N, C-alpha and C positions, 0 to 999 in steps of 0.2 A: 503494498499499499504506499504508496508519494504521500511525500507532507502535506502536498497542496488535498488531498482527499481526507489524510488530517482534521486537515482545516477548515474545509466546506464542506458537508454532510445537509446537500439539502434534503427540507423539509416535506414531510405530507401537507398534502390535504388538510388533512382532519386535523394536525397541527397548527395549520394556520390559521385555520379558523377559531382554534379553540386562542390565539394568542388573538385573534382580532375580538375576542370576547361575541364573538359570532352562535356560537354551539359551547356549552361546558366540556369542560376534560372529563375522562374518567372521574374522579375522586369528587370532585362537584354533585359530577350524579350521583354515586352513592352515599356521600352527606346527605343529597338530597332524601333520596329514598329510607337512608337508615333514620333519617329525621321523621319521614310516611309512614313508614311501618312501625317505630316508635309511639307516634303519637305525643311526644312528653317533649317536654326542654330537657336537652343534656350541655352536659359541662365540658368543651374546651378537650379536658381527661378522657370524660367519656365516650366520646366522639373518638378522639384514639386509639380506646385501650378494641373499641368495637370494632374498627375498620381495620389496626393493624399496622397505623402507618405514626408517623414520629408526629408530635406536638406542633409542630414548626410547617412541618406538609398541613396539614387538616386545619390549620389557622391564617394560612396562605390564601385556602381554596374557601375558606369561612367571610373573608375577607374580598374577593370576587365573588361571590354571592348576597351581601352584605351592601358593596358596590351596585349592585343588578336590582337589587328592593327582593332578593326569596327568600332573603333569613334576616332574623331579627334580635334582636342584644335585648338580655333585662337580666339582674344582676348577673354578669356572667353564665351564662346560661343560654344556648339557640334553641331557635324553632325556625320551622317553620314561619315566612310571612303571613300576613291574614290578608295582604292585597289580591 
């Protein structure tokens, strides 16, 4: 593999759409699904444990969902937005 190939790796269409915010990433989809299934508010630690992902990674996904208005937070507990 050449140095050029190591530096530049073309992204898939799905990856580009996720970056642009057109579609949700897989972790975001899993968070929404988990919150729907539980029907309850969950902390970052609880979501992280259920998803088997680091709190940092889950927090970044939650932030994106919060910016899109899909998730709300109260007292550090997350739930789906009522919109």
